[in-house]
FILUM-825734 format. One record per residue (C-alpha): x, y, z; residue number from 0; residue in one letter. Coordinates in pm, 1 decimal, padded with zeros to 6 digits, m for minus. Layout:
<atoms>
+----------+----------+----------+-----+--------+
!        X !        Y !        Z ! num ! residu !
+----------+----------+----------+-----+--------+
!        X !        Y !        Z ! NUM !      a !
...
+----------+----------+----------+-----+--------+
</atoms>
This chain:
<atoms>
+----------+----------+----------+-----+--------+
!        X !        Y !        Z ! num ! residu !
+----------+----------+----------+-----+--------+
!  14445.4 !  09867.7 !  06731.2 !   0 !      m !
!  14553.5 !  09659.0 !  07028.7 !   1 !      s !
!  14376.6 !  09346.1 !  07151.5 !   2 !      f !
!  14261.2 !  09524.2 !  07469.2 !   3 !      a !
!  14115.0 !  09816.5 !  07271.5 !   4 !      q !
!  13941.7 !  09574.9 !  07036.9 !   5 !      t !
!  13760.8 !  09381.9 !  07309.7 !   6 !      i !
!  13658.0 !  09701.6 !  07494.1 !   7 !      v !
!  13511.1 !  09857.2 !  07180.5 !   8 !      l !
!  13356.3 !  09523.3 !  07081.6 !   9 !      g !
!  13183.0 !  09514.6 !  07419.7 !  10 !      a !
!  13051.5 !  09869.0 !  07368.7 !  11 !      l !
!  12917.4 !  09773.2 !  07024.6 !  12 !      a !
!  12739.2 !  09468.5 !  07163.4 !  13 !      g !
!  12590.1 !  09608.6 !  07479.0 !  14 !      f !
!  12411.5 !  09899.6 !  07311.4 !  15 !      t !
!  12139.1 !  09635.8 !  07272.8 !  16 !      i !
!  12040.8 !  09728.8 !  07629.3 !  17 !      f !
!  11921.2 !  10070.1 !  07504.7 !  18 !      l !
!  11604.7 !  09918.6 !  07355.2 !  19 !      g !
!  11531.1 !  09643.7 !  07606.5 !  20 !      l !
!  11374.9 !  09854.9 !  07888.6 !  21 !      p !
!  11084.0 !  09937.8 !  07655.8 !  22 !      v !
!  10955.6 !  09590.1 !  07741.5 !  23 !      g !
!  10868.4 !  09708.0 !  08094.0 !  24 !      r !
!  10635.5 !  09984.4 !  07976.1 !  25 !      l !
!  10275.2 !  09901.7 !  08063.2 !  26 !      q !
!  10111.1 !  10203.0 !  07900.5 !  27 !      l !
!  10079.2 !  10043.6 !  07556.7 !  28 !      l !
!  09744.6 !  09944.1 !  07406.1 !  29 !      g !
!  09696.8 !  09660.8 !  07158.9 !  30 !      s !
!  09761.0 !  09889.5 !  06861.5 !  31 !      k !
!  10089.8 !  10012.2 !  07009.7 !  32 !      a !
!  10192.9 !  09656.3 !  07091.5 !  33 !      r !
!  10128.5 !  09546.9 !  06733.6 !  34 !      v !
!  10323.6 !  09847.1 !  06604.9 !  35 !      a !
!  10623.5 !  09769.5 !  06827.6 !  36 !      l !
!  10620.3 !  09398.2 !  06750.0 !  37 !      a !
!  10592.2 !  09451.8 !  06374.3 !  38 !      m !
!  10865.1 !  09716.0 !  06386.3 !  39 !      f !
!  11073.8 !  09441.3 !  06545.3 !  40 !      a !
!  10978.4 !  09207.4 !  06258.3 !  41 !      v !
!  11102.0 !  09470.2 !  06011.0 !  42 !      g !
!  11436.6 !  09493.8 !  06190.9 !  43 !      v !
!  11462.3 !  09114.9 !  06200.0 !  44 !      l !
!  11375.3 !  09095.3 !  05829.0 !  45 !      a !
!  11665.6 !  09325.0 !  05748.0 !  46 !      f !
!  11899.8 !  09122.8 !  05970.0 !  47 !      i !
!  11785.5 !  08807.2 !  05787.3 !  48 !      f !
!  11868.4 !  08961.2 !  05449.1 !  49 !      v !
!  12200.2 !  09087.6 !  05585.2 !  50 !      d !
!  12321.8 !  08760.4 !  05735.5 !  51 !      v !
!  12214.1 !  08545.5 !  05441.9 !  52 !      m !
!  12378.2 !  08777.3 !  05188.5 !  53 !      s !
!  12700.6 !  08763.1 !  05391.7 !  54 !      n !
!  12680.7 !  08385.6 !  05405.2 !  55 !      g !
!  12617.2 !  08355.6 !  05033.4 !  56 !      l !
!  12908.9 !  08590.1 !  04963.9 !  57 !      t !
!  13144.5 !  08345.2 !  05137.5 !  58 !      i !
!  13010.4 !  08057.4 !  04924.8 !  59 !      v !
!  13023.9 !  08263.4 !  04602.6 !  60 !      n !
!  13382.6 !  08372.0 !  04670.8 !  61 !      d !
!  13481.6 !  08008.0 !  04716.5 !  62 !      a !
!  13304.9 !  07916.1 !  04392.7 !  63 !      l !
!  13488.2 !  08189.5 !  04200.5 !  64 !      h !
!  13814.8 !  08068.8 !  04352.5 !  65 !      a !
!  13735.9 !  07715.7 !  04229.6 !  66 !      y !
!  13663.0 !  07844.1 !  03877.5 !  67 !      k !
!  14006.5 !  08007.2 !  03869.6 !  68 !      s !
!  14175.4 !  07693.0 !  04009.3 !  69 !      d !
!  14253.7 !  07855.7 !  04344.3 !  70 !      r !
!  14024.9 !  07633.7 !  04550.0 !  71 !      q !
!  13908.2 !  07273.2 !  04551.1 !  72 !      s !
!  13556.5 !  07158.3 !  04464.4 !  73 !      l !
!  13532.1 !  06966.1 !  04792.4 !  74 !      s !
!  13577.7 !  07292.2 !  04985.1 !  75 !      y !
!  13294.2 !  07455.8 !  04790.8 !  76 !      v !
!  13068.4 !  07155.4 !  04854.9 !  77 !      v !
!  13161.8 !  07166.6 !  05224.5 !  78 !      w !
!  13057.8 !  07532.6 !  05245.0 !  79 !      l !
!  12724.1 !  07460.1 !  05075.5 !  80 !      v !
!  12656.6 !  07174.4 !  05317.5 !  81 !      v !
!  12753.6 !  07401.1 !  05605.9 !  82 !      l !
!  12517.2 !  07672.4 !  05482.1 !  83 !      l !
!  12225.3 !  07431.0 !  05443.8 !  84 !      a !
!  12292.7 !  07249.5 !  05770.6 !  85 !      g !
!  12333.1 !  07569.5 !  05970.2 !  86 !      g !
!  12011.7 !  07713.4 !  05828.1 !  87 !      f !
!  11820.2 !  07395.3 !  05906.7 !  88 !      a !
!  11960.3 !  07387.6 !  06259.8 !  89 !      a !
!  11855.7 !  07747.7 !  06314.2 !  90 !      g !
!  11501.3 !  07710.1 !  06179.1 !  91 !      s !
!  11379.8 !  07350.1 !  06211.4 !  92 !      a !
!  11603.3 !  07295.3 !  06513.4 !  93 !      g !
!  11438.8 !  07581.3 !  06700.3 !  94 !      l !
!  11094.2 !  07453.3 !  06603.4 !  95 !      a !
!  11171.5 !  07109.4 !  06748.8 !  96 !      v !
!  11316.3 !  07264.7 !  07064.2 !  97 !      l !
!  11012.3 !  07489.6 !  07106.0 !  98 !      e !
!  10774.6 !  07195.2 !  07068.5 !  99 !      r !
!  10958.8 !  06994.2 !  07331.9 ! 100 !      r !
!  10961.7 !  07287.6 !  07572.8 ! 101 !      m !
!  10589.2 !  07355.9 !  07526.8 ! 102 !      r !
!  10379.6 !  07229.1 !  07821.1 ! 103 !      p !
!  10131.4 !  06948.6 !  07759.7 ! 104 !      a !
!  09777.7 !  07065.8 !  07683.4 ! 105 !      k !
!  09494.1 !  06962.7 !  07917.1 ! 106 !      p !
!  09224.9 !  06725.3 !  07785.2 ! 107 !      p !
!  08954.5 !  06908.7 !  07592.2 ! 108 !      i !
!  08655.2 !  06680.2 !  07636.1 ! 109 !      a !
!  08512.4 !  06396.2 !  07845.2 ! 110 !      g !
!  08602.4 !  06204.1 !  08160.3 ! 111 !      g !
!  08694.1 !  06292.7 !  08513.5 ! 112 !      a !
!  08981.1 !  06511.4 !  08397.7 ! 113 !      d !
!  08735.6 !  06749.4 !  08231.2 ! 114 !      t !
!  08521.1 !  06761.6 !  08541.1 ! 115 !      a !
!  08825.0 !  06838.4 !  08754.0 ! 116 !      a !
!  08918.9 !  07123.9 !  08524.8 ! 117 !      i !
!  08565.9 !  07262.2 !  08544.1 ! 118 !      g !
!  08572.5 !  07245.7 !  08923.9 ! 119 !      a !
!  08902.3 !  07430.6 !  08939.4 ! 120 !      t !
!  08845.8 !  07668.6 !  08648.9 ! 121 !      e !
!  09007.3 !  07972.2 !  08818.1 ! 122 !      p !
!  09321.2 !  07770.8 !  08892.1 ! 123 !      e !
!  09326.4 !  07636.6 !  08536.7 ! 124 !      a !
!  09294.5 !  07990.4 !  08399.5 ! 125 !      l !
!  09582.8 !  08106.7 !  08615.9 ! 126 !      v !
!  09795.3 !  07816.8 !  08492.3 ! 127 !      r !
!  09703.4 !  07894.6 !  08132.2 ! 128 !      e !
!  09795.7 !  08261.2 !  08169.8 ! 129 !      l !
!  10120.7 !  08165.8 !  08340.6 ! 130 !      d !
!  10203.1 !  07923.5 !  08058.0 ! 131 !      a !
!  10130.9 !  08195.9 !  07799.8 ! 132 !      a !
!  10356.2 !  08438.0 !  07987.7 ! 133 !      r !
!  10640.4 !  08186.8 !  08007.3 ! 134 !      r !
!  10604.0 !  08107.5 !  07639.0 ! 135 !      r !
!  10622.4 !  08479.6 !  07548.2 ! 136 !      a !
!  10939.1 !  08515.4 !  07752.8 ! 137 !      l !
!  11085.0 !  08203.5 !  07585.8 ! 138 !      r !
!  11013.1 !  08352.4 !  07243.6 ! 139 !      v !
!  11190.3 !  08671.0 !  07352.3 ! 140 !      g !
!  11496.9 !  08475.7 !  07460.5 ! 141 !      l !
!  11485.5 !  08278.7 !  07135.0 ! 142 !      t !
!  11497.2 !  08607.0 !  06945.1 ! 143 !      i !
!  11788.2 !  08718.6 !  07165.9 ! 144 !      a !
!  11973.2 !  08393.8 !  07086.9 ! 145 !      a !
!  11915.6 !  08432.8 !  06712.0 ! 146 !      a !
!  12036.8 !  08792.0 !  06724.0 ! 147 !      i !
!  12331.0 !  08681.5 !  06938.5 ! 148 !      g !
!  12443.1 !  08433.1 !  06673.0 ! 149 !      v !
!  12425.8 !  08712.3 !  06416.3 ! 150 !      h !
!  12615.4 !  08950.5 !  06645.5 ! 151 !      n !
!  12890.3 !  08693.6 !  06696.1 ! 152 !      f !
!  12956.8 !  08710.3 !  06321.7 ! 153 !      a !
!  12959.5 !  09091.8 !  06344.5 ! 154 !      e !
!  13213.0 !  09067.3 !  06626.4 ! 155 !      g !
!  13428.4 !  08845.5 !  06404.9 ! 156 !      l !
!  13434.9 !  09125.7 !  06144.6 ! 157 !      a !
!  13544.0 !  09376.8 !  06410.6 ! 158 !      i !
!  13822.4 !  09151.4 !  06538.8 ! 159 !      g !
!  13953.2 !  09063.0 !  06192.1 ! 160 !      v !
!  13963.5 !  09429.7 !  06084.9 ! 161 !      s !
!  14139.1 !  09538.7 !  06405.1 ! 162 !      a !
!  14401.4 !  09263.4 !  06379.0 ! 163 !      r !
!  14469.1 !  09353.8 !  06014.7 ! 164 !      a !
!  14544.5 !  09710.7 !  06119.3 ! 165 !      g !
!  14242.2 !  09858.6 !  05940.6 ! 166 !      a !
!  14171.6 !  10091.6 !  06232.4 ! 167 !      i !
!  13939.2 !  10326.1 !  06043.7 ! 168 !      s !
!  13731.9 !  10034.2 !  05913.9 ! 169 !      l !
!  13719.0 !  09869.4 !  06256.3 ! 170 !      a !
!  13606.3 !  10198.4 !  06412.7 ! 171 !      t !
!  13328.5 !  10245.1 !  06158.9 ! 172 !      v !
!  13221.7 !  09883.5 !  06204.8 ! 173 !      l !
!  13200.1 !  09935.9 !  06580.9 ! 174 !      i !
!  12991.9 !  10254.1 !  06543.1 ! 175 !      i !
!  12765.2 !  10096.9 !  06282.7 ! 176 !      g !
!  12712.5 !  09775.6 !  06477.4 ! 177 !      f !
!  12649.7 !  09975.5 !  06796.9 ! 178 !      a !
!  12368.7 !  10170.8 !  06627.7 ! 179 !      l !
!  12237.1 !  09853.1 !  06469.8 ! 180 !      h !
!  12239.8 !  09661.8 !  06797.8 ! 181 !      n !
!  12049.5 !  09941.5 !  06969.5 ! 182 !      a !
!  11752.9 !  09869.9 !  06739.3 ! 183 !      t !
!  11780.2 !  09496.4 !  06805.9 ! 184 !      e !
!  11664.4 !  09549.2 !  07163.2 ! 185 !      g !
!  11322.0 !  09640.0 !  07022.5 ! 186 !      f !
!  11329.5 !  09317.3 !  06825.5 ! 187 !      g !
!  11361.5 !  09118.3 !  07146.6 ! 188 !      i !
!  11093.3 !  09286.1 !  07359.2 ! 189 !      v !
!  10849.0 !  09381.7 !  07083.0 ! 190 !      g !
!  10678.7 !  09040.0 !  07061.8 ! 191 !      p !
!  10623.9 !  09016.5 !  07439.9 ! 192 !      l !
!  10291.5 !  09199.4 !  07406.3 ! 193 !      g !
!  10146.8 !  09278.1 !  07749.6 ! 194 !      d !
!  10397.3 !  09056.1 !  07932.6 ! 195 !      v !
!  10620.2 !  09271.4 !  08153.1 ! 196 !      r !
!  10967.1 !  09114.3 !  08185.3 ! 197 !      p !
!  11171.8 !  09144.0 !  08503.5 ! 198 !      s !
!  11497.5 !  09336.5 !  08512.6 ! 199 !      w !
!  11671.8 !  09002.7 !  08553.7 ! 200 !      g !
!  11513.9 !  08876.6 !  08230.4 ! 201 !      w !
!  11617.9 !  09196.1 !  08050.6 ! 202 !      i !
!  11973.3 !  09151.6 !  08176.4 ! 203 !      g !
!  11980.5 !  08790.1 !  08056.8 ! 204 !      l !
!  11834.5 !  08879.8 !  07716.7 ! 205 !      a !
!  12091.4 !  09156.3 !  07675.2 ! 206 !      g !
!  12377.6 !  08921.7 !  07757.3 ! 207 !      l !
!  12248.3 !  08657.8 !  07515.4 ! 208 !      i !
!  12188.9 !  08907.3 !  07234.9 ! 209 !      g !
!  12475.8 !  09152.9 !  07282.5 ! 210 !      g !
!  12744.8 !  08948.2 !  07453.4 ! 211 !      g !
!  12838.9 !  08750.7 !  07139.9 ! 212 !      p !
!  12959.9 !  09073.0 !  06970.8 ! 213 !      t !
!  13219.0 !  09098.3 !  07246.9 ! 214 !      f !
!  13309.1 !  08728.3 !  07217.4 ! 215 !      l !
!  13321.0 !  08747.1 !  06838.2 ! 216 !      g !
!  13565.4 !  09038.7 !  06846.5 ! 217 !      s !
!  13799.1 !  08827.9 !  07062.1 ! 218 !      i !
!  13774.3 !  08524.1 !  06831.8 ! 219 !      v !
!  13806.8 !  08738.9 !  06519.1 ! 220 !      g !
!  14123.1 !  08901.3 !  06651.2 ! 221 !      y !
!  14280.9 !  08560.3 !  06713.3 ! 222 !      a !
!  14132.3 !  08335.2 !  06442.6 ! 223 !      v !
!  14015.2 !  08382.2 !  06083.7 ! 224 !      t !
!  13784.0 !  08110.0 !  05954.3 ! 225 !      s !
!  13536.3 !  08145.2 !  05669.2 ! 226 !      n !
!  13360.4 !  07815.2 !  05755.4 ! 227 !      p !
!  13313.1 !  07931.1 !  06115.0 ! 228 !      l !
!  13171.8 !  08264.1 !  06000.8 ! 229 !      e !
!  12944.7 !  08091.8 !  05748.0 ! 230 !      l !
!  12811.0 !  07851.0 !  06010.4 ! 231 !      a !
!  12707.8 !  08140.5 !  06233.8 ! 232 !      f !
!  12552.6 !  08333.7 !  05947.2 ! 233 !      y !
!  12350.6 !  08029.2 !  05837.1 ! 234 !      a !
!  12228.8 !  07942.4 !  06187.3 ! 235 !      a !
!  12137.6 !  08305.5 !  06251.0 ! 236 !      a !
!  11942.7 !  08325.6 !  05924.3 ! 237 !      g !
!  11742.2 !  08013.1 !  05999.9 ! 238 !      g !
!  11670.1 !  08119.0 !  06357.6 ! 239 !      a !
!  11562.2 !  08468.6 !  06255.6 ! 240 !      i !
!  11327.3 !  08332.2 !  05989.0 ! 241 !      l !
!  11167.8 !  08102.6 !  06248.3 ! 242 !      y !
!  11127.5 !  08389.1 !  06493.3 ! 243 !      v !
!  10970.9 !  08615.9 !  06230.3 ! 244 !      i !
!  10706.6 !  08349.6 !  06165.2 ! 245 !      g !
!  10636.3 !  08310.1 !  06537.4 ! 246 !      e !
!  10597.4 !  08682.7 !  06596.8 ! 247 !      v !
!  10387.6 !  08734.5 !  06284.3 ! 248 !      w !
!  10144.7 !  08457.3 !  06382.3 ! 249 !      n !
!  10127.0 !  08582.8 !  06739.5 ! 250 !      g !
!  10035.5 !  08936.8 !  06634.0 ! 251 !      m !
!  09760.3 !  08836.5 !  06389.2 ! 252 !      r !
!  09504.9 !  08794.5 !  06667.7 ! 253 !      r !
!  09533.0 !  09162.9 !  06760.1 ! 254 !      y !
!  09434.8 !  09291.5 !  06415.2 ! 255 !      g !
!  09563.8 !  09636.9 !  06304.8 ! 256 !      h !
!  09698.5 !  09485.0 !  05982.7 ! 257 !      r !
!  09768.7 !  09814.7 !  05805.4 ! 258 !      e !
!  09968.0 !  09974.0 !  06086.1 ! 259 !      i !
!  10150.3 !  09645.4 !  06133.3 ! 260 !      g !
!  10266.7 !  09630.5 !  05772.1 ! 261 !      l !
!  10365.5 !  09997.1 !  05784.2 ! 262 !      l !
!  10580.0 !  09933.0 !  06091.2 ! 263 !      m !
!  10741.6 !  09630.3 !  05923.5 ! 264 !      v !
!  10854.5 !  09867.9 !  05649.1 ! 265 !      s !
!  10973.6 !  10122.5 !  05906.1 ! 266 !      a !
!  11177.7 !  09860.5 !  06092.4 ! 267 !      g !
!  11335.6 !  09737.5 !  05770.8 ! 268 !      f !
!  11428.9 !  10091.6 !  05666.7 ! 269 !      i !
!  11585.2 !  10163.0 !  06006.9 ! 270 !      v !
!  11793.9 !  09848.4 !  05965.6 ! 271 !      g !
!  11906.2 !  09962.6 !  05620.6 ! 272 !      v !
!  11996.2 !  10311.7 !  05740.6 ! 273 !      l !
!  12207.9 !  10187.8 !  06029.5 ! 274 !      t !
!  12382.4 !  09939.4 !  05802.8 ! 275 !      d !
!  12469.0 !  10217.2 !  05554.3 ! 276 !      l !
!  12711.3 !  10357.9 !  05810.9 ! 277 !      i !
!  12909.0 !  10036.3 !  05789.6 ! 278 !      v !
!  12894.5 !  10035.0 !  05409.5 ! 279 !      t !
!  13002.7 !  10398.4 !  05390.5 ! 280 !      y !
!  13309.6 !  10316.0 !  05597.5 ! 281 !      g !
!  13402.6 !  10035.4 !  05363.2 ! 282 !      g !
!  13250.3 !  09745.5 !  05559.1 ! 283 !      g !
+----------+----------+----------+-----+--------+
</atoms>
């Protein structure tokens, strides 16, 4: 498979994420439907978390087995472990710190002239509060897109490496499998938005952030093979996805509908498994 064919098919695999994103503009959903969609997204994200962390651990385990058979140095194994831990921390705790710094300052809650001013301009304060909540929901959506994008970059690496090695059948199956998988990831981005209706510009940006890295990864994978690079992206993606799952889960608790929510988590996880089986069947 040529370089040009690889990047075209890598782009197709990545940009199927746009198939699920327009759901975020639907305004006909009640609270129960919103919970169902958001928790379905959590199920998809939970599968992606398991997938990326297992891939990352496989790289570390392979290096450890190579060390046991005197084919690799101990320092390389230690370096991979540090990379795994550091990438995971950057993806989880790093996002938490970034989110806290981006969060607007809260108004005073009691006493003084500031409180009186807020009471006198209560409608304006309510508008500002709703606007802040909307912006935060959209930030969470873009955070999910970024976490998925890091994961998709690693998937693109797999496509590029397979194509360069001449494993055309494997590369084709990887592209089909990742395309189906990425189509479900669009729900993972817009599900937690609740009743916030994103603009088409926001949807376009989220799609580029989430799906574009598959295209970029296929280019890098065709030109460069690096287990540490792949591990770093897997680790950061795992940490970021775990952080996002916690954010979405906490955000949906106020709506109730616990039973349907847990059922949809299971459904999302199963959909992730089924789409991934296509890759496994092809030898991925």
